N, C-alpha and C positions, 0 to 999 in steps of 0.2 A: 504494499500499499504506499502511495506517495505520502511523505511526512506532512505535506500541506493538507491532504484530505483527512489524515488521521488527527491532525490538530483541530480541524473544523469539527470532526465528529466528537472529539473529546470535549470541545466547548459545548456542543449540543447536549451531551450526556452527562456533563459535570463529572467526568471520570468513571462513569459506570461502563459496564461491558457494552460493546456496540455490535449490533447485528449487521452483517453485510447485505447489500442490496443486489438482487439478481434480476434486472429488467429483461423481459423476454425478447425485446427488440435488439439487444446487443448480440454481436456475433464474434466468433473467433476466426478471422479470415485465414484460410489456408489449412485449418484444422477442424473446421466445423461447417456451418451452413453458408449459403450464399446470402447476400444482403437482403434485408426485408424489402417489401414493396415501398414502404415509407422512406427507407434510406435511399433506394434507387431513384425515387421521384425527386427527392431533395437534391441529390447530386446532379441530376439532369437539369432541374430548374435553376439551381444556383450557378451552374456552368453557363446556362443560357443567359442568365442575367448579367454575368461578367462580360460575355461576348456582345450582348446588345448595347452595352455601355463602352465597348472597345477597351475592356480592362483585362483581356485574356492574353495580352502580348507582353513580351519581356521588356518592352520599352516603358511599360507602366511599373513603377516600383511595387515590390511584393506586398509591402505593408498596407497601402491603400486597397489593394485587391483583397487581402485578407479581411480588412475592415468591412468591405462591402459584403463579404460572406457573413461576417458577424452581424451586420444589420439585418440580413435575411434570417438569421438565427434567433433574433429577438423573440422572447416568449417561450423558447424551448425549455423544457423542464431541467432543473438541476438534479443530478443523480450521483451521489458519492460512491466510491469504492467499487466501481464497475470492473476495474482491472484485477480485482481479487476474486472474482466469481469462481474462477476455475479451481482455486485452492479450496474453497469451502465445498466445492462439488467433488473433491477428492483428488484433484490434480497434484502432481509432484513438483514442488518449486525448483527441484534440481534439474528437471527435464526442460526442454525448450518451451518457453512460455507461449500460449496462444496469443495471437494479436487481436485484442478486443478493440473494435472500431464501431462507431455509431454517429449518425447525423441527427438523431432524434432525441438524445439525452446527452448531457455534458456535465462534467465537473469543471472547475476553473482551468485545470491544465489541459484536459481533453478538448475544451473549447479552443484554446490557443492552438493546439496541434491540428485540430480538424479544419479550422479556418485557413491556416497556412497550407495544409495539405490540399484542400480543394483549390486554392488559388494556384498552387504549383501544378496540380494535375490538369488545370485548364490552360496551361501555358501555350502549348503548341500542338494540341491534337483536337480533332473535330468533336469526338465524343469521349470525354474523360472516363476511363473505365474504373470500376470499383477496385481492380487490381492496382491501378496506378495510384489512386487515392490511398489505398492501404499501404502501399510501399512508401509513400511520402510520410505517412504517420510513423511507420516503423523506423525509418532512418532518423527521425527526430527523437523518438522515445528511448532508444537503446544506445548504449555506449558504443561509440564508433559506428553506429548504424547497424550493428550486428545483434540480432535477437537470439538469445540463448535462454538460460534459466532466469529465475526471478532476480538474481543478482546482476544480470546484465542490463536491467532497466535503470534509468537515470532517476533515482528516487529523490534526490535533493535537487531542487530547481536551479540552484546556483551552478551545479554541475551540468545540468541541461544546457545552460548558457555557454559555459566554457567548452564543453565537448562539442556543441554545435558550432562554436566559433572556429575550432580547430578544423572543421570540415567545411567551412564556408557557408553554413546555413544561417548564421546570425553574426552581427558585429557587436561586441560588448562595448557599450558607450560609457560605462561607469567612470572609468579613469579620465577620459577626455572631458567629461562634464563636471569634473572636480570632485569625484567621489572619494571617500575615505576607505581604507582597507579594514574590512571586518575579519579579524583573525581568530575569532572564537572557534574552538573545535566543534565539529558536528558529530553528536553522539545520540541524537534523539531516538533513532530506531533501536539501537542496542540497549539504551537506557529505559526504553518502554517496550521491552521484548514481548510481553504478554498482549500488547495491543496489535501485534503483527502475526497473524496465523502462520505465515511462511517461516518465521523465525523459531517456531517450535522445533524445527529440524536443526540439529547442532551444527551440521556442516554449512547450511545456509546462514545461520547466525554468525558463524566464524567468518564467512566470506563478506557479509555485510560489515562486520567490524573492520576487516581489512580495508574495505572500500572507504569507510568513514575516515580511518587513519590516513589513507592516501590523499584525502582532500585537505589535510592540514596545511599543505603547501599550495593549495589552489586559491589564488587571491579572489576575494569578493569585494568589488568596488561599489560601495553604497553611497548614494546621494542622501545626505541627512534630511530628515523631514523638514527642518526649517530652512533648507537651501533649495528645495524643489522649485519654489516660485521663481528663484533667481535664474534657473535654467529652463523654465517652462517653454520659452520661445524657441528653444533648440530641440525640443521633443516633437517628433512628427507623428501624425496619425498612422497607426499600425505598428508603432514601436511596442515591443513586448515589455511589460512591467512585472516585477516581482516585489512584493511588499515585505521588507525586512522587519525583523522583530528582535526584541530583547529577551524572548523566552530562551532559556538555556538549551543548547544542543541543537537548535534548528536555525536554518538560514532565513527562510521566508514563510509566511502563512497564507499567501494568496498569489495568484498569477492572473494577468489580464492584458488588455491592449490599451494603449493610449488612443484617445479618440477626439478628433476635431470635426465637428459638424459644419454646416454652412455658416454658422455664426463665428467660427474660428476659436471658440472657447475650448480649452483642453479639459476633457473629461475622461471617464473610464468606461470601457465596454468590457463586460465580464459575465461570468456565471457565478453569482454569489450564493453562499449558503442561506443567508437571510434574503427573503424574497422568493427564492426557489426557482427563478427563471433567468435566462440570459437577458441582460438589460444594459442600458446606458445610464450612468449616474446623473442625477440632476446637479450635484455639486461639482466643483472643479477638482482636478487631480490633487492639487495641494490641500484643498479642504478635505477631500476624502481620506488622504493619508493621515492628516492631523487627527481625524476622528477615530482611527484605529488604536485600540488599547495596546500599549507596549510597543507601538510603532517606533522604529528607528530610521526609516527612510525607504528608498527603493533601489533595486537593481534594474538596469535597463539594457535592452539589446534590440538592434535593428535587423529585421529579417532581410536575408539576402537571397537573390534568385539563383541559388546554386543547384 
């Protein structure tokens, strides 16, 4: 389970045990069913919308294309923990993980991945296939773009950014926007072992611990909360945002897109736990971050058309 989703569920349950959700419309591409009718309809409709607005070409930055997909996804239900369904169903976290993909339910991270994947899959083909869309999700979600067992997934979003930058998928903007280095060790998963069903396996637990320790030298450039307004004019619509926190052992508690509508005001497009559907905030980005309890700032990355 992504630490972001686990943190959200811990907030909801006040530390109680959490049941995992298993929405029937989700699928494990390549190891299970074909996409649902609703998924297929959405992929075709969203690709058509991009093309009708001439946003399916590489000359259009990827961020605005992903934002258009996000606008079309507004109102889609929030559904946490969908990537963990196979484990509760008896799957082995040491075996190759099924690729869970959906366009009809999102958590905060899967919304970001799905919007970018649809935008990329509509780049240069007449009819974007579910296979192409799924492939684009896969190469963002897994370390080095290689899907293997549970531990190959990028569980900490700061590593999602740094791993993606190594492969040209995003550009980390934190340092150039004046970010400060967050050097706190990430140990949330191993320190909350009982909250992660996959970590009941000792070998998986050991590998996750190794992964966490390997991130000790992975710089996290965070723009402090009180400095976001100073750099707001340099943040573009479609930039990926991650909301940093003072909670021990974890890097961020939420992921989203920066959003500028026709009024030019910088807001947030996201799939929030509160509210339960994909939405655009009414408040500005600096205001939104300031309202987050124990917020320390944001990590920011610009999608690249790799």
